[in-house]
C-alpha positions as YAML, in Angstrom:
chain: A
units: angstrom
residues:
- id: 1
  name: MET
  ca: [77.21, -102.13, 63.84]
- id: 2
  name: ILE
  ca: [74.21, -102.72, 66.09]
- id: 3
  name: THR
  ca: [71.88, -100.05, 67.45]
- id: 4
  name: ILE
  ca: [70.96, -99.83, 71.13]
- id: 5
  name: SER
  ca: [67.89, -98.70, 73.07]
- id: 6
  name: LEU
  ca: [68.53, -97.76, 76.70]
- id: 7
  name: CYS
  ca: [65.57, -98.52, 78.99]
- id: 8
  name: LEU
  ca: [65.07, -97.30, 82.56]
- id: 9
  name: ILE
  ca: [62.20, -97.21, 85.01]
- id: 10
  name: VAL
  ca: [62.43, -94.31, 87.48]
- id: 11
  name: LYS
  ca: [60.77, -92.61, 90.42]
- id: 12
  name: ASN
  ca: [62.20, -89.59, 92.25]
- id: 13
  name: GLU
  ca: [65.72, -90.07, 90.93]
- id: 14
  name: GLU
  ca: [66.79, -86.42, 90.64]
- id: 15
  name: GLN
  ca: [70.00, -87.11, 92.56]
- id: 16
  name: THR
  ca: [71.28, -89.86, 90.27]
- id: 17
  name: LEU
  ca: [69.54, -89.82, 86.88]
- id: 18
  name: ASP
  ca: [71.76, -87.23, 85.18]
- id: 19
  name: ARG
  ca: [74.89, -89.09, 86.27]
- id: 20
  name: CYS
  ca: [73.51, -92.36, 84.90]
- id: 21
  name: LEU
  ca: [72.37, -91.05, 81.54]
- id: 22
  name: SER
  ca: [75.49, -89.01, 80.91]
- id: 23
  name: SER
  ca: [77.62, -92.13, 81.38]
- id: 24
  name: VAL
  ca: [76.13, -93.87, 78.32]
- id: 25
  name: ALA
  ca: [74.42, -91.16, 76.25]
- id: 26
  name: ASN
  ca: [77.29, -91.12, 73.74]
- id: 27
  name: ILE
  ca: [76.75, -94.80, 72.89]
- id: 28
  name: VAL
  ca: [73.03, -95.56, 72.87]
- id: 29
  name: ASP
  ca: [70.80, -94.65, 69.94]
- id: 30
  name: GLU
  ca: [67.65, -93.96, 71.91]
- id: 31
  name: ILE
  ca: [66.75, -93.49, 75.55]
- id: 32
  name: ILE
  ca: [63.43, -94.70, 76.91]
- id: 33
  name: ILE
  ca: [62.46, -93.62, 80.40]
- id: 34
  name: VAL
  ca: [59.35, -94.87, 82.16]
- id: 35
  name: ASP
  ca: [58.35, -92.80, 85.18]
- id: 36
  name: THR
  ca: [56.26, -94.49, 87.87]
- id: 37
  name: GLY
  ca: [55.19, -91.39, 89.79]
- id: 38
  name: SER
  ca: [58.01, -88.93, 90.39]
- id: 39
  name: THR
  ca: [57.30, -85.81, 92.40]
- id: 40
  name: ASP
  ca: [60.76, -84.24, 92.13]
- id: 41
  name: LEU
  ca: [62.83, -83.04, 89.14]
- id: 42
  name: THR
  ca: [63.30, -86.49, 87.62]
- id: 43
  name: LYS
  ca: [61.20, -85.80, 84.53]
- id: 44
  name: MET
  ca: [62.91, -82.47, 83.86]
- id: 45
  name: ILE
  ca: [66.30, -84.18, 83.96]
- id: 46
  name: ALA
  ca: [65.09, -86.97, 81.70]
- id: 47
  name: GLN
  ca: [63.92, -84.46, 79.10]
- id: 48
  name: LYS
  ca: [67.49, -83.20, 78.73]
- id: 49
  name: TYR
  ca: [68.35, -86.56, 77.18]
- id: 50
  name: THR
  ca: [65.21, -87.84, 75.48]
- id: 51
  name: LYS
  ca: [61.70, -87.12, 74.30]
- id: 52
  name: GLN
  ca: [60.72, -90.73, 74.92]
- id: 53
  name: LEU
  ca: [59.45, -90.22, 78.44]
- id: 54
  name: TYR
  ca: [56.43, -92.27, 79.46]
- id: 55
  name: ASP
  ca: [54.22, -92.42, 82.52]
- id: 56
  name: PHE
  ca: [53.31, -95.80, 83.99]
- id: 57
  name: LYS
  ca: [50.90, -96.21, 86.88]
- id: 58
  name: TRP
  ca: [52.71, -98.01, 89.67]
- id: 59
  name: ILE
  ca: [51.03, -101.33, 90.51]
- id: 60
  name: ASP
  ca: [53.63, -102.77, 92.91]
- id: 61
  name: ASP
  ca: [55.15, -104.78, 90.07]
- id: 62
  name: PHE
  ca: [58.67, -104.03, 88.84]
- id: 63
  name: ALA
  ca: [58.49, -106.57, 86.02]
- id: 64
  name: ALA
  ca: [55.37, -104.91, 84.60]
- id: 65
  name: ALA
  ca: [57.10, -101.53, 84.51]
- id: 66
  name: ARG
  ca: [60.26, -102.92, 82.91]
- id: 67
  name: ASN
  ca: [58.28, -104.86, 80.32]
- id: 68
  name: TYR
  ca: [56.44, -101.69, 79.42]
- id: 69
  name: ALA
  ca: [59.74, -99.88, 78.97]
- id: 70
  name: PHE
  ca: [61.04, -102.69, 76.77]
- id: 71
  name: SER
  ca: [57.88, -102.51, 74.66]
- id: 72
  name: GLN
  ca: [58.76, -98.94, 73.66]
- id: 73
  name: ALA
  ca: [62.21, -99.84, 72.32]
- id: 74
  name: THR
  ca: [62.82, -99.77, 68.57]
- id: 75
  name: LYS
  ca: [66.54, -100.55, 68.13]
- id: 76
  name: ASP
  ca: [68.38, -103.83, 67.57]
- id: 77
  name: TYR
  ca: [69.34, -104.40, 71.19]
- id: 78
  name: ILE
  ca: [68.07, -103.20, 74.56]
- id: 79
  name: LEU
  ca: [70.40, -102.10, 77.35]
- id: 80
  name: TRP
  ca: [68.77, -101.74, 80.77]
- id: 81
  name: LEU
  ca: [70.04, -99.80, 83.76]
- id: 82
  name: ASP
  ca: [68.72, -98.40, 87.02]
- id: 83
  name: ALA
  ca: [68.96, -94.69, 87.70]
- id: 84
  name: ASP
  ca: [71.61, -95.22, 90.38]
- id: 85
  name: ASP
  ca: [73.85, -97.20, 88.03]
- id: 86
  name: VAL
  ca: [76.76, -95.72, 86.10]
- id: 87
  name: VAL
  ca: [79.01, -96.95, 83.33]
- id: 88
  name: LYS
  ca: [82.52, -95.81, 84.16]
- id: 89
  name: LYS
  ca: [84.85, -94.40, 81.53]
- id: 90
  name: GLU
  ca: [86.78, -97.61, 80.92]
- id: 91
  name: ASP
  ca: [83.56, -99.59, 80.66]
- id: 92
  name: ASN
  ca: [82.07, -96.97, 78.36]
- id: 93
  name: LEU
  ca: [84.98, -97.63, 75.99]
- id: 94
  name: ARG
  ca: [84.45, -101.37, 76.23]
- id: 95
  name: LEU
  ca: [80.72, -100.95, 75.55]
- id: 96
  name: ASN
  ca: [81.46, -98.82, 72.52]
- id: 97
  name: THR
  ca: [83.80, -101.50, 71.18]
- id: 98
  name: LEU
  ca: [81.15, -104.13, 71.77]
- id: 99
  name: LYS
  ca: [78.63, -102.05, 69.85]
- id: 100
  name: GLN
  ca: [81.00, -101.86, 66.89]
- id: 101
  name: THR
  ca: [81.82, -105.56, 66.84]
- id: 102
  name: LEU
  ca: [78.91, -107.57, 68.27]
- id: 103
  name: ASP
  ca: [77.80, -110.48, 66.10]
- id: 104
  name: THR
  ca: [74.05, -110.20, 65.60]
- id: 105
  name: SER
  ca: [73.67, -113.92, 66.29]
- id: 106
  name: VAL
  ca: [74.17, -113.07, 69.97]
- id: 107
  name: ASP
  ca: [70.92, -113.03, 71.93]
- id: 108
  name: SER
  ca: [72.24, -111.59, 75.19]
- id: 109
  name: VAL
  ca: [75.42, -110.07, 76.59]
- id: 110
  name: THR
  ca: [76.11, -110.37, 80.30]
- id: 111
  name: MET
  ca: [78.01, -107.74, 82.24]
- id: 112
  name: GLU
  ca: [79.49, -107.61, 85.72]
- id: 113
  name: TYR
  ca: [77.47, -105.68, 88.28]
- id: 114
  name: HIS
  ca: [79.71, -104.03, 90.86]
- id: 115
  name: LEU
  ca: [77.73, -103.53, 94.03]
- id: 116
  name: GLY
  ca: [80.13, -102.87, 96.89]
- id: 117
  name: PHE
  ca: [83.54, -101.31, 97.37]
- id: 118
  name: ASP
  ca: [86.09, -101.00, 100.14]
- id: 119
  name: SER
  ca: [87.71, -97.76, 101.26]
- id: 120
  name: TYR
  ca: [90.38, -98.20, 98.58]
- id: 121
  name: GLY
  ca: [87.91, -98.48, 95.72]
- id: 122
  name: ASN
  ca: [88.33, -102.24, 95.29]
- id: 123
  name: VAL
  ca: [85.20, -104.18, 94.33]
- id: 124
  name: THR
  ca: [84.02, -106.24, 97.31]
- id: 125
  name: SER
  ca: [80.67, -107.47, 96.02]
- id: 126
  name: SER
  ca: [79.56, -108.27, 92.49]
- id: 127
  name: ASN
  ca: [77.48, -110.56, 90.34]
- id: 128
  name: ARG
  ca: [76.68, -110.96, 86.65]
- id: 129
  name: ARG
  ca: [73.50, -110.02, 84.80]
- id: 130
  name: ASN
  ca: [72.06, -110.13, 81.32]
- id: 131
  name: ARG
  ca: [72.36, -106.47, 80.34]
- id: 132
  name: LEU
  ca: [72.17, -106.18, 76.56]
- id: 133
  name: VAL
  ca: [69.48, -108.29, 74.88]
- id: 134
  name: LYS
  ca: [68.22, -108.65, 71.33]
- id: 135
  name: ARG
  ca: [64.93, -106.78, 71.05]
- id: 136
  name: SER
  ca: [63.39, -109.11, 68.45]
- id: 137
  name: ASN
  ca: [63.50, -111.99, 70.94]
- id: 138
  name: GLN
  ca: [60.96, -110.17, 73.13]
- id: 139
  name: PHE
  ca: [62.52, -111.38, 76.36]
- id: 140
  name: ARG
  ca: [60.29, -110.74, 79.35]
- id: 141
  name: TRP
  ca: [60.86, -109.63, 82.93]
- id: 142
  name: ILE
  ca: [59.38, -111.90, 85.60]
- id: 143
  name: GLY
  ca: [58.64, -111.17, 89.27]
- id: 144
  name: ALA
  ca: [56.89, -108.29, 91.00]
- id: 145
  name: VAL
  ca: [59.93, -107.76, 93.27]
- id: 146
  name: HIS
  ca: [63.58, -108.66, 92.61]
- id: 147
  name: GLU
  ca: [62.54, -109.24, 89.04]
- id: 148
  name: TYR
  ca: [64.71, -111.12, 86.56]
- id: 149
  name: LEU
  ca: [65.00, -111.12, 82.80]
- id: 150
  name: GLU
  ca: [64.20, -114.51, 81.31]
- id: 151
  name: VAL
  ca: [66.80, -115.02, 78.59]
- id: 152
  name: ARG
  ca: [67.71, -117.92, 76.32]
- id: 153
  name: GLY
  ca: [69.80, -118.60, 73.24]
- id: 154
  name: ASN
  ca: [73.32, -117.47, 72.40]
- id: 155
  name: ILE
  ca: [74.59, -115.72, 75.55]
- id: 156
  name: ILE
  ca: [78.10, -114.33, 75.88]
- id: 157
  name: ASN
  ca: [79.93, -112.95, 78.92]
- id: 158
  name: SER
  ca: [81.62, -109.58, 78.45]
- id: 159
  name: ASP
  ca: [84.31, -107.78, 80.46]
- id: 160
  name: ILE
  ca: [82.07, -104.71, 80.78]
- id: 161
  name: ALA
  ca: [80.93, -103.65, 84.25]
- id: 162
  name: VAL
  ca: [77.99, -101.60, 85.42]
- id: 163
  name: THR
  ca: [78.62, -99.86, 88.73]
- id: 164
  name: HIS
  ca: [75.89, -99.44, 91.32]
- id: 165
  name: SER
  ca: [76.19, -96.13, 93.16]
- id: 166
  name: SER
  ca: [73.09, -95.64, 95.26]
- id: 167
  name: VAL
  ca: [72.30, -92.38, 97.03]
- id: 168
  name: HIS
  ca: [69.03, -93.40, 98.71]
- id: 169
  name: HIS
  ca: [66.90, -96.51, 98.98]
- id: 170
  name: ASP
  ca: [63.36, -97.08, 100.17]
- id: 171
  name: SER
  ca: [64.20, -99.90, 102.57]
- id: 172
  name: ASP
  ca: [60.55, -100.73, 103.34]
- id: 173
  name: ARG
  ca: [59.19, -100.77, 99.79]
- id: 174
  name: ASN
  ca: [59.99, -104.36, 98.82]
- id: 175
  name: LEU
  ca: [59.06, -105.78, 102.20]
- id: 176
  name: SER
  ca: [55.69, -104.03, 102.03]
- id: 177
  name: ILE
  ca: [54.99, -105.48, 98.59]
- id: 178
  name: TYR
  ca: [55.79, -108.99, 99.77]
- id: 179
  name: GLU
  ca: [53.71, -108.59, 102.93]
- id: 180
  name: GLN
  ca: [50.73, -107.43, 100.91]
- id: 181
  name: ARG
  ca: [51.05, -110.35, 98.52]
- id: 182
  name: LEU
  ca: [51.31, -112.75, 101.45]
- id: 183
  name: SER
  ca: [48.23, -111.25, 103.14]
- id: 184
  name: LEU
  ca: [46.26, -111.86, 99.96]
- id: 185
  name: GLY
  ca: [47.08, -115.55, 100.18]
- id: 186
  name: GLU
  ca: [49.41, -115.62, 97.20]
- id: 187
  name: GLN
  ca: [51.47, -118.78, 96.84]
- id: 188
  name: PHE
  ca: [55.13, -117.76, 96.77]
- id: 189
  name: SER
  ca: [57.50, -119.31, 94.29]
- id: 190
  name: PRO
  ca: [60.86, -120.58, 95.61]
- id: 191
  name: ARG
  ca: [62.43, -117.37, 94.35]
- id: 192
  name: ASP
  ca: [59.84, -115.28, 96.20]
- id: 193
  name: LEU
  ca: [60.50, -117.23, 99.40]
- id: 194
  name: TYR
  ca: [64.21, -116.52, 99.09]
- id: 195
  name: TYR
  ca: [63.89, -112.81, 98.42]
- id: 196
  name: PHE
  ca: [61.18, -112.32, 101.04]
- id: 197
  name: ALA
  ca: [63.52, -113.94, 103.57]
- id: 198
  name: ASN
  ca: [66.24, -111.52, 102.43]
- id: 199
  name: GLU
  ca: [63.96, -108.58, 103.15]
- id: 200
  name: LEU
  ca: [63.16, -109.96, 106.58]
- id: 201
  name: LEU
  ca: [66.86, -110.39, 107.31]
- id: 202
  name: ASP
  ca: [67.56, -106.81, 106.19]
- id: 203
  name: HIS
  ca: [64.95, -105.67, 108.71]
- id: 204
  name: GLN
  ca: [66.56, -107.82, 111.46]
- id: 205
  name: MET
  ca: [63.47, -110.01, 111.70]
- id: 206
  name: TYR
  ca: [65.75, -113.00, 112.20]
- id: 207
  name: GLU
  ca: [63.40, -115.72, 113.41]
- id: 208
  name: ARG
  ca: [60.88, -115.06, 110.67]
- id: 209
  name: ALA
  ca: [63.65, -114.88, 108.09]
- id: 210
  name: ILE
  ca: [64.91, -118.30, 109.22]
- id: 211
  name: THR
  ca: [61.43, -119.72, 108.68]
- id: 212
  name: PHE
  ca: [61.29, -118.52, 105.09]
- id: 213
  name: TYR
  ca: [64.87, -119.51, 104.24]
- id: 214
  name: GLU
  ca: [64.03, -123.01, 105.44]
- id: 215
  name: LYS
  ca: [60.83, -123.03, 103.38]
- id: 216
  name: PHE
  ca: [62.89, -121.97, 100.37]
- id: 217
  name: LEU
  ca: [65.56, -124.64, 100.84]
- id: 218
  name: ASN
  ca: [62.96, -127.31, 101.54]
- id: 219
  name: THR
  ca: [61.38, -126.78, 98.11]
- id: 220
  name: LYS
  ca: [64.61, -128.19, 96.63]
- id: 221
  name: GLU
  ca: [63.79, -126.11, 93.57]
- id: 222
  name: GLY
  ca: [66.03, -123.12, 94.19]
- id: 223
  name: TRP
  ca: [68.80, -121.95, 91.91]
- id: 224
  name: ILE
  ca: [72.08, -123.33, 93.24]
- id: 225
  name: GLU
  ca: [73.54, -119.87, 93.87]
- id: 226
  name: ASP
  ca: [70.48, -118.89, 95.88]
- id: 227
  name: ASN
  ca: [70.70, -122.14, 97.85]
- id: 228
  name: ILE
  ca: [74.30, -121.39, 98.76]
- id: 229
  name: SER
  ca: [73.51, -117.77, 99.55]
- id: 230
  name: ALA
  ca: [70.59, -118.83, 101.75]
- id: 231
  name: CYS
  ca: [72.98, -120.88, 103.89]
- id: 232
  name: GLY
  ca: [75.13, -117.81, 104.45]
- id: 233
  name: LYS
  ca: [72.13, -115.69, 105.25]
- id: 234
  name: LEU
  ca: [70.82, -118.30, 107.67]
- id: 235
  name: SER
  ca: [74.22, -118.08, 109.35]
- id: 236
  name: ASP
  ca: [73.76, -114.30, 109.57]
- id: 237
  name: CYS
  ca: [70.36, -114.78, 111.16]
- id: 238
  name: TYR
  ca: [71.69, -117.12, 113.83]
- id: 239
  name: HIS
  ca: [74.60, -114.78, 114.45]
- id: 240
  name: GLY
  ca: [72.06, -112.01, 115.01]
- id: 241
  name: LEU
  ca: [70.35, -114.28, 117.53]
- id: 242
  name: ASN
  ca: [73.70, -115.03, 119.23]
- id: 243
  name: ASN
  ca: [73.46, -118.71, 118.33]
- id: 244
  name: GLU
  ca: [76.98, -119.25, 117.05]
- id: 245
  name: GLN
  ca: [76.71, -123.04, 116.83]
- id: 246
  name: LYS
  ca: [73.74, -122.83, 114.46]
- id: 247
  name: ALA
  ca: [75.54, -120.07, 112.56]
- id: 248
  name: LEU
  ca: [78.46, -122.46, 111.99]
- id: 249
  name: GLU
  ca: [76.16, -125.32, 111.02]
- id: 250
  name: SER
  ca: [74.39, -123.10, 108.48]
- id: 251
  name: ALA
  ca: [77.69, -122.08, 106.90]
- id: 252
  name: LEU
  ca: [78.83, -125.71, 106.68]
- id: 253
  name: ARG
  ca: [75.46, -126.57, 105.13]
- id: 254
  name: SER
  ca: [76.53, -124.71, 101.97]
- id: 255
  name: LEU
  ca: [79.00, -127.52, 101.20]
- id: 256
  name: GLN
  ca: [76.17, -129.87, 100.24]
- id: 257
  name: TYR
  ca: [75.29, -127.69, 97.25]
- id: 258
  name: ASP
  ca: [78.69, -127.19, 95.62]
- id: 259
  name: SER
  ca: [82.44, -127.25, 96.20]
- id: 260
  name: PRO
  ca: [83.70, -124.84, 98.88]
- id: 261
  name: ARG
  ca: [83.43, -121.13, 98.13]
- id: 262
  name: ALA
  ca: [86.02, -118.71, 99.45]
- id: 263
  name: GLU
  ca: [83.34, -116.62, 101.16]
- id: 264
  name: PHE
  ca: [82.23, -119.59, 103.24]
- id: 265
  name: CYS
  ca: [85.76, -120.73, 104.00]
- id: 266
  name: CYS
  ca: [86.43, -117.29, 105.46]
- id: 267
  name: ARG
  ca: [83.14, -117.33, 107.36]
- id: 268
  name: ILE
  ca: [83.93, -120.73, 108.90]
- id: 269
  name: GLY
  ca: [87.53, -119.74, 109.56]
- id: 270
  name: TYR
  ca: [86.34, -116.65, 111.43]
- id: 271
  name: HIS
  ca: [84.13, -118.78, 113.66]
- id: 272
  name: PHE
  ca: [87.08, -120.92, 114.72]
- id: 273
  name: LEU
  ca: [89.36, -117.91, 115.12]
- id: 274
  name: GLN
  ca: [86.82, -116.28, 117.45]
- id: 275
  name: HIS
  ca: [86.76, -119.47, 119.51]
- id: 276
  name: ASN
  ca: [90.56, -119.62, 119.56]
- id: 277
  name: GLN
  ca: [90.61, -122.89, 117.60]
- id: 278
  name: ILE
  ca: [93.55, -121.66, 115.61]
- id: 279
  name: ASN
  ca: [94.46, -124.81, 113.69]
- id: 280
  name: ASN
  ca: [90.89, -125.16, 112.46]
- id: 281
  name: ALA
  ca: [90.87, -121.49, 111.48]
- id: 282
  name: ILE
  ca: [94.15, -121.92, 109.59]
- id: 283
  name: PHE
  ca: [92.71, -124.86, 107.65]
- id: 284
  name: TRP
  ca: [89.71, -122.90, 106.40]
- id: 285
  name: TYR
  ca: [91.56, -119.68, 105.63]
- id: 286
  name: ASP
  ca: [94.27, -121.64, 103.83]
- id: 287
  name: THR
  ca: [91.57, -123.41, 101.81]
- id: 288
  name: ALA
  ca: [90.18, -120.03, 100.77]
- id: 289
  name: THR
  ca: [93.58, -118.99, 99.42]
- id: 290
  name: ARG
  ca: [93.87, -122.17, 97.35]
- id: 291
  name: LEU
  ca: [90.54, -121.89, 95.57]
- id: 292
  name: GLU
  ca: [90.59, -120.54, 92.06]
- id: 293
  name: PRO
  ca: [88.66, -117.25, 91.88]
- id: 294
  name: VAL
  ca: [85.31, -117.84, 90.16]
- id: 295
  name: THR
  ca: [84.65, -115.09, 87.65]
- id: 296
  name: ASP
  ca: [81.77, -116.43, 85.58]
- id: 297
  name: HIS
  ca: [79.17, -117.65, 88.08]
- id: 298
  name: TRP
  ca: [76.10, -115.50, 88.59]
- id: 299
  name: GLY
  ca: [75.86, -115.46, 92.36]
- id: 300
  name: PHE
  ca: [77.05, -112.62, 94.57]
- id: 301
  name: ARG
  ca: [80.78, -112.70, 95.22]
- id: 302
  name: ASN
  ca: [82.84, -111.07, 97.94]
- id: 303
  name: LEU
  ca: [86.15, -110.64, 96.16]
- id: 304
  name: ALA
  ca: [88.00, -109.88, 99.40]
- id: 305
  name: CYS
  ca: [87.55, -113.51, 100.43]
- id: 306
  name: SER
  ca: [89.55, -114.78, 97.48]
- id: 307
  name: THR
  ca: [92.26, -112.13, 97.64]
- id: 308
  name: TRP
  ca: [93.58, -110.26, 100.69]
- id: 309
  name: LEU
  ca: [91.24, -111.22, 103.53]
- id: 310
  name: PRO
  ca: [92.25, -114.87, 104.12]
- id: 311
  name: GLN
  ca: [95.91, -113.89, 103.82]
- id: 312
  name: LEU
  ca: [95.51, -111.24, 106.49]
- id: 313
  name: GLN
  ca: [93.59, -113.63, 108.74]
- id: 314
  name: LEU
  ca: [96.30, -116.26, 108.32]
- id: 315
  name: CYS
  ca: [98.76, -113.60, 109.48]
- id: 316
  name: VAL
  ca: [96.65, -113.19, 112.62]
- id: 317
  name: CYS
  ca: [96.42, -116.96, 113.15]
- id: 318
  name: TYR
  ca: [100.13, -117.61, 112.82]
- id: 319
  name: ASP
  ca: [100.92, -114.67, 115.08]
- id: 320
  name: ARG
  ca: [98.63, -116.19, 117.70]
- id: 321
  name: ILE
  ca: [100.66, -119.43, 117.74]
- id: 322
  name: GLY
  ca: [104.03, -117.69, 117.55]
- id: 323
  name: ASN
  ca: [104.93, -118.63, 113.97]
- id: 324
  name: TYR
  ca: [106.07, -115.13, 113.04]
- id: 325
  name: VAL
  ca: [107.78, -116.18, 109.81]
- id: 326
  name: LEU
  ca: [104.54, -117.49, 108.32]
- id: 327
  name: ALA
  ca: [102.61, -114.58, 109.80]
- id: 328
  name: TYR
  ca: [104.95, -112.20, 107.98]
- id: 329
  name: GLU
  ca: [104.68, -114.15, 104.70]
- id: 330
  name: HIS
  ca: [100.90, -114.00, 104.71]
- id: 331
  name: ASN
  ca: [100.87, -110.33, 105.65]
- id: 332
  name: GLU
  ca: [103.09, -109.66, 102.65]
- id: 333
  name: LYS
  ca: [100.68, -111.56, 100.41]
- id: 334
  name: ALA
  ca: [97.83, -109.43, 101.76]
- id: 335
  name: ARG
  ca: [99.91, -106.32, 101.11]
- id: 336
  name: GLN
  ca: [100.10, -107.23, 97.42]
- id: 337
  name: TYR
  ca: [96.37, -106.53, 97.23]
- id: 338
  name: ARG
  ca: [96.15, -103.61, 99.70]
- id: 339
  name: ASN
  ca: [99.47, -101.86, 99.82]
- id: 340
  name: ASP
  ca: [97.88, -98.71, 101.23]
- id: 341
  name: ASP
  ca: [96.17, -100.44, 104.15]
- id: 342
  name: PRO
  ca: [97.63, -98.97, 107.38]
- id: 343
  name: LYS
  ca: [96.75, -102.10, 109.38]
- id: 344
  name: ILE
  ca: [98.82, -104.25, 107.04]
- id: 345
  name: HIS
  ca: [101.73, -101.84, 107.35]
- id: 346
  name: GLN
  ca: [101.38, -101.90, 111.14]
- id: 347
  name: ASN
  ca: [101.57, -105.69, 110.98]
- id: 348
  name: LYS
  ca: [104.65, -105.44, 108.80]
- id: 349
  name: THR
  ca: [106.44, -103.16, 111.26]
- id: 350
  name: TYR
  ca: [105.40, -105.26, 114.25]
- id: 351
  name: LEU
  ca: [106.47, -108.57, 112.70]
- id: 352
  name: GLU
  ca: [109.74, -107.21, 111.35]
- id: 353
  name: SER
  ca: [110.65, -106.01, 114.85]
- id: 354
  name: ILE
  ca: [109.98, -109.48, 116.27]
- id: 355
  name: LEU
  ca: [111.86, -111.27, 113.48]
- id: 356
  name: HIS
  ca: [114.80, -108.90, 113.88]
- id: 357
  name: LYS
  ca: [114.98, -109.69, 117.60]
- id: 358
  name: VAL
  ca: [114.88, -113.42, 116.85]
- id: 359
  name: GLU
  ca: [117.63, -113.03, 114.27]
- id: 360
  name: VAL
  ca: [119.86, -111.07, 116.66]
- id: 361
  name: THR
  ca: [119.47, -113.55, 119.51]
- id: 362
  name: THR
  ca: [120.40, -116.51, 117.28]
- id: 363
  name: ILE
  ca: [123.67, -115.04, 115.93]
- id: 364
  name: PRO
  ca: [126.70, -116.86, 117.45]
- id: 365
  name: GLY
  ca: [128.43, -114.78, 120.11]
- id: 366
  name: ASP
  ca: [131.84, -114.73, 118.42]
- id: 367
  name: VAL
  ca: [130.33, -113.02, 115.37]
- id: 368
  name: LEU
  ca: [129.12, -110.01, 117.32]
...
């Protein structure tokens, strides 16, 4: 059985730290917490779980702080989390099983990262990250902002998920770091260009974001998932600028990087639906339903786009053109995923009333 060091970097996490640590404390063999300047009760909470609490002077570099935390680990493998992450009960059990059975030839174990949820608790946004890594390999974090763990060797994908459950977020922190680096004349890597553009988009600085997404794509050195994502985010920028034609062109641009993704099929379908080009909308939504869900790629995924959403939109499309039978069929398929959704049940009642009327009016008179 392997041993595990849990590593976190924290600052003013009194609202979430206890929840995070309690979700994995029964599994890990040591907990290492690196504080980058808390002024609340974070350190007091950390001391309930560990004596390995270290101070690290914040230098606007997340990778430096994480690498310092990793340097304090002493166990076979390192598990990393953020203070606003939790490991739910079912995933705690899976992690415990993994700890009991993991072959020590494994260099890294990836886990799902659940980032967004709908009102019914279904995961709507997720990706995959290297979460448990062999300490002796001395893997390093890279990047001052939106850092990543550079991993190689024998990597396996697990069915364990880490759930992100944020309470607060300093929305200006990352943008400020990038702006400072830019003002100092630093040459941004393709990855920096992409994430800086993301920060600009988050702050609704659309025109400037477009500039940096284009710079990123023009390097032709981006990771394929970031290239595809950048096309979607460019579409968001143009939508924010009320340029729907460029928004459509940006979404279609994603097709040059890989086969169609359900998220983009739904995005394109929505454009045509909004412009009442129903047959075009049906084509793209139908395509989304026919794509096999991708479960092992590392990019962000909106699971709604490969499950209930295109079915519900097809219901809308077929209703628009008066094909109530197909509208009803697709609403039923959507209901398989979201049986508690009141809108889907409203559709069901509405369509059944129409279909019943059609059925009654087509019965021969001598039968009545």
